[in-house]
Legacy VTK file of the C-alpha trace (Angstrom):
# vtk DataFile Version 3.0
C-alpha trace
ASCII
DATASET POLYDATA
POINTS 253 float
3.353 -2.092 3.377
4.388 0.881 5.440
3.712 3.987 3.371
1.452 4.919 0.488
-0.052 7.878 -1.339
-3.138 7.770 -3.536
-4.811 10.094 -5.987
-8.317 8.788 -6.548
-10.458 10.516 -9.192
-8.324 13.630 -8.686
-7.051 14.008 -12.263
-8.950 14.058 -15.539
-6.582 11.544 -17.165
-6.061 9.148 -14.248
-8.845 7.617 -12.176
-6.333 6.011 -9.797
-2.664 6.497 -9.026
-1.509 4.453 -6.037
2.130 4.348 -4.941
3.715 2.695 -1.946
6.677 1.003 -0.295
6.555 -2.248 1.584
8.977 -2.196 4.527
9.634 -5.626 6.007
12.295 -7.914 7.430
14.599 -9.005 4.630
14.492 -12.556 5.982
10.750 -12.824 5.358
10.196 -14.572 2.003
8.027 -12.927 -0.643
7.259 -13.405 -4.344
7.084 -10.665 -7.016
3.854 -9.384 -8.556
2.098 -11.966 -10.704
-1.321 -13.170 -11.740
-2.527 -15.573 -9.077
-3.582 -19.078 -10.032
-6.900 -19.910 -8.420
-7.920 -16.257 -7.923
-8.929 -15.096 -11.418
-8.047 -11.503 -12.237
-5.968 -10.930 -9.080
-2.515 -9.397 -9.603
-0.263 -8.897 -6.587
2.931 -9.832 -4.825
2.711 -12.685 -2.368
3.918 -13.017 1.221
5.305 -16.562 1.225
5.199 -16.782 5.016
1.479 -16.145 5.479
0.213 -16.495 1.913
-1.522 -13.147 1.443
-0.514 -9.836 -0.086
0.129 -6.254 0.993
-0.971 -4.477 -2.193
-2.676 -5.583 -5.370
-5.333 -5.078 -7.995
-8.151 -7.130 -9.437
-9.448 -6.942 -12.993
-12.914 -6.870 -11.417
-12.179 -3.204 -10.656
-10.568 -3.324 -7.215
-7.328 -2.162 -5.659
-6.269 -2.506 -2.025
-3.299 -1.743 0.196
-2.689 -2.429 3.899
-0.287 -0.934 6.461
0.473 -1.949 10.010
-0.708 0.434 12.723
1.627 1.705 15.443
0.851 2.196 19.094
-1.260 -0.867 19.867
1.410 -3.408 20.763
3.307 -5.949 18.730
1.599 -8.531 16.496
-0.017 -11.598 18.046
0.655 -14.922 16.362
-2.903 -16.166 16.949
-4.423 -13.452 14.740
-5.406 -13.935 11.105
-2.944 -12.625 8.507
-3.655 -9.061 7.407
-2.561 -10.149 3.953
-5.516 -12.542 3.834
-7.865 -9.592 4.279
-6.319 -7.777 1.305
-6.412 -10.909 -0.856
-10.056 -11.717 -0.083
-11.176 -8.126 -0.634
-9.403 -8.012 -3.989
-10.919 -11.325 -5.075
-14.346 -10.486 -3.667
-14.636 -13.942 -2.126
-13.335 -15.953 0.806
-13.943 -15.397 4.494
-13.179 -11.664 4.333
-14.316 -10.892 0.803
-17.165 -8.544 1.816
-15.825 -5.240 3.167
-19.061 -4.507 5.014
-19.222 -7.882 6.745
-15.558 -8.786 7.271
-14.607 -9.352 10.922
-11.937 -6.652 11.196
-11.258 -7.552 14.824
-9.715 -10.869 13.699
-6.487 -9.078 12.717
-3.527 -7.390 14.308
-3.755 -3.564 14.132
-4.038 -2.327 10.547
-5.134 0.410 8.177
-6.472 -0.500 4.734
-7.548 1.462 1.677
-9.896 -0.256 -0.773
-10.991 1.059 -4.161
-13.945 -0.885 -5.544
-15.427 0.395 -8.773
-16.781 3.890 -8.281
-16.189 3.931 -4.505
-13.219 4.055 -2.162
-13.083 3.195 1.538
-10.742 3.371 4.513
-10.879 0.470 6.973
-9.145 0.139 10.332
-9.605 -1.945 13.481
-8.056 0.285 16.144
-9.126 1.763 18.460
-12.317 0.096 17.163
-13.391 -1.380 13.809
-14.322 1.402 11.391
-15.257 1.704 7.720
-15.338 5.152 6.145
-16.128 6.238 2.599
-13.463 8.355 0.881
-14.257 11.252 -1.415
-12.158 11.870 -4.548
-8.840 13.417 -3.600
-5.233 12.929 -2.569
-4.452 10.736 0.457
-1.386 9.610 2.378
-0.999 6.780 4.842
1.828 5.260 6.815
1.565 3.455 10.150
-0.653 5.987 11.893
-4.006 7.608 11.191
-5.068 8.341 7.626
-3.370 11.560 6.465
-1.461 11.918 9.750
1.145 14.637 9.010
4.240 12.481 9.440
7.209 13.958 7.565
7.594 11.037 5.156
3.852 10.902 4.470
3.776 14.599 3.630
6.831 14.139 1.399
5.235 11.265 -0.526
1.982 13.177 -1.028
3.970 16.218 -2.174
5.857 14.064 -4.678
2.655 12.581 -6.068
1.007 16.000 -6.300
4.037 17.393 -8.090
3.826 14.610 -10.669
0.077 15.166 -11.168
0.471 18.908 -11.658
3.640 18.569 -13.732
2.077 16.844 -16.706
1.179 13.452 -15.186
3.229 11.579 -17.802
5.151 8.330 -17.347
3.918 6.989 -13.992
7.178 5.050 -13.604
8.821 8.370 -12.762
7.109 8.062 -9.376
9.684 5.405 -8.463
12.038 8.348 -7.877
9.661 9.688 -5.226
9.446 6.264 -3.563
13.262 6.124 -3.461
13.714 9.294 -1.397
15.892 8.793 1.668
15.876 12.351 2.981
13.610 13.354 5.842
11.898 16.748 5.397
11.660 19.244 8.227
7.882 19.621 7.827
5.466 17.421 9.713
5.044 15.807 13.103
7.044 12.678 13.866
5.093 9.649 15.156
4.799 9.402 18.917
4.032 5.671 19.100
6.788 3.072 18.650
6.807 0.693 15.703
6.073 -2.996 16.178
9.327 -3.556 14.243
12.147 -2.762 16.709
14.638 -2.113 13.901
12.564 0.705 12.393
13.342 4.206 13.606
10.509 6.253 15.072
10.856 8.798 12.265
12.093 7.224 9.040
12.309 8.393 5.406
10.131 7.162 2.536
12.793 4.593 1.557
14.368 2.708 4.457
17.889 1.363 3.868
18.545 -1.166 6.619
20.169 -4.603 6.433
17.629 -6.198 8.785
14.358 -4.320 8.265
13.962 -2.025 5.296
12.176 -1.230 2.051
11.727 -4.439 0.064
9.221 -3.419 -2.633
8.170 -0.198 -4.351
4.897 -0.405 -6.271
2.985 1.882 -8.620
-0.594 1.311 -9.787
-1.725 3.598 -12.607
-5.218 3.332 -14.107
-6.434 5.839 -16.650
-9.938 7.191 -17.170
-10.697 4.447 -19.723
-9.791 1.658 -17.289
-6.404 0.814 -18.841
-4.055 -0.052 -16.025
-0.567 -1.128 -15.172
0.978 -2.321 -11.916
4.747 -1.856 -11.674
7.114 -3.135 -9.009
10.765 -2.689 -8.084
12.484 -4.910 -5.533
15.467 -4.174 -3.283
18.025 -6.202 -1.363
19.240 -5.719 2.210
21.731 -3.072 1.051
19.055 -0.990 -0.690
20.180 -1.978 -4.185
17.520 -2.760 -6.790
17.450 -6.479 -7.598
14.334 -6.873 -9.738
11.567 -5.104 -11.659
8.274 -6.205 -13.230
5.194 -4.647 -14.806
1.836 -6.160 -15.684
-0.876 -4.517 -17.796
-4.553 -5.053 -17.046
-7.941 -3.482 -17.649
-10.777 -2.469 -15.350
-14.430 -2.746 -16.411
-16.038 0.381 -17.881
LINES 1 254
253 0 1 2 3 4 5 6 7 8 9 10 11 12 13 14 15 16 17 18 19 20 21 22 23 24 25 26 27 28 29 30 31 32 33 34 35 36 37 38 39 40 41 42 43 44 45 46 47 48 49 50 51 52 53 54 55 56 57 58 59 60 61 62 63 64 65 66 67 68 69 70 71 72 73 74 75 76 77 78 79 80 81 82 83 84 85 86 87 88 89 90 91 92 93 94 95 96 97 98 99 100 101 102 103 104 105 106 107 108 109 110 111 112 113 114 115 116 117 118 119 120 121 122 123 124 125 126 127 128 129 130 131 132 133 134 135 136 137 138 139 140 141 142 143 144 145 146 147 148 149 150 151 152 153 154 155 156 157 158 159 160 161 162 163 164 165 166 167 168 169 170 171 172 173 174 175 176 177 178 179 180 181 182 183 184 185 186 187 188 189 190 191 192 193 194 195 196 197 198 199 200 201 202 203 204 205 206 207 208 209 210 211 212 213 214 215 216 217 218 219 220 221 222 223 224 225 226 227 228 229 230 231 232 233 234 235 236 237 238 239 240 241 242 243 244 245 246 247 248 249 250 251 252
């Protein structure tokens, strides 16, 4: 997952709105969102190469999303899968199921946002492992620091804010924001190169590229009563939509 925006406890109707695009090599196999057998209550897509996920929810009251982090070198094959960290945190079990105890240094560079009940946290492992509590508000994250003012991050946050202040109806309308291919003039382009050589240094929210591009767009919408829905659209190497799913769930009161 390479870009996301989140409104957490920032609207009277919605306790969580989380939107994001997963940018990845088209050759890397992945499965659509589904309920996972063997991990009760976990709903997420699945990376079929490493077995974990990039974004998901748990009916235990958790949501998590991970992005790669630029500027610290390419990925090392001897590191644990970052998707395993997301999966364990969502399930609340496994080797990395405890956010306070998980060995963040086991992974290639990452940023991760975790919502767990009434709390939200930002986790990263570069330049050193760090866990920080998040206050209610609007956040944006790509492959740099949390809320770094990259043009596409600012554009995604602006789109989410516009939806929240424009009636906050029909969360699926946020797919239009995730589909934007223009690059705004505002913001500061990243200075560090991507670990994916086919990704431009400054790219739009939606990346149309036959080798490395946007594969999944996902929306998580959970209202104040805990009624939730996770929605996903999938795209081929030409940027054309080739699938869509939605799964309803409920968080504990």
